[in-house]
N, C-alpha and C positions, 0 to 999 in steps of 0.2 A: 439612607442605606442604598446600595446599588440595586436597581432594578432586575438587572440581569441575574444577579445571584438569587433572587427570590423567584425567577421562573424556571430555574433549573429543576427543582425539586417537584414542580407541577409538570414539567415535560417528562421526567422519568417516570411518574405515576401515570402519566397519560400513555405513554409508550407500553408500559406493562399491562395496564387495563385494556388497552386496545389490542393486546396478544401480538405484538409486533417484536418481541423478544422471542427468537427462536433458537432450540437446540436442535441440530441435525445430527443424529445419531445413526452409525452404520455398524450394521449387525453383521457376523457375529463379532467382529474385533472390538466393538464399543468404542471407535473412534468418534470425537465429536468436534463439530464445528458450530461455532455460536454465529447468528447473525442479528441485526437489529434493523428493522425495515424503518427507513426513515421516510419522509415526505416525497423524494424523488427518487431515492435509491437505496439499496441494502448494503449495509456495512458489515465486513466480516470482523469479528471481535475476538481475540484471544485473552480471557481473563486471567489465565494462569501466567501468561508471559507480558501481560498488562500493555497490549497493543488493539488500536483501533484502526482500521483502513480510512476513517473519515478525514478530511482536511483539518478540521477543528483539532484532532489529535495530534495531527503532523505539526502544524503551526504552534500548538500550545507546547509541545514538548521542546521546541526550539526556545521557548521563553520559560522552560522549567516547570512546566506543569506535567504532571505524571498521569493523568485521566482525562476523560471526556464524559460528557453524559451518557454515551452509549455503553461505556465500561461501567459506569455507575449504574445503568439501567439493568444491566445483567446481573450485577451483584444484588441490587434490590429484587430483582425478579426470582432469583434464587433463594434469598432470603424468605421471601414469600410463597414460594413454591408455585409462581405464578408465570409459566413460560410455556410456549407451544413446544413440543416435542414431535420431530418429524423423523420417522424410521425410514431409512435406506439400506439396500443392500450393500456389502462390501464392494460388489461388483461395480456400483455406481460411484464410487469415491472419486475416481480419475476424472471422469467426466463432471462431476460437481466441482471438483477443484477447478478445472479448465473454465467452467463457467463463470466461478467466482473471481479467478483471475482476469479474466478477459473484461469483466466489469469494473476491474481497478482503474 
């Protein structure tokens, strides 16, 4: 059996248990931005649009993959209700997006 495939569930559980799956909630609009904090960077993830900013998602999509472990981590965290919610004001939304985009 492929060792890489066996490591992915462990990686997902580790991300969730270490509270590296984040929901950034903006109030009062209730806009949501999901991120997953990796070893060296934070990745923006859109679970509804099936998108992740990580290179693995990009190169995987070229080869027909529709997910990455960051997307899977968010789904797992939502199912387990184990993610960190960070509340922001709607006034902070633009600067948050600017920072997120500049890191891409």
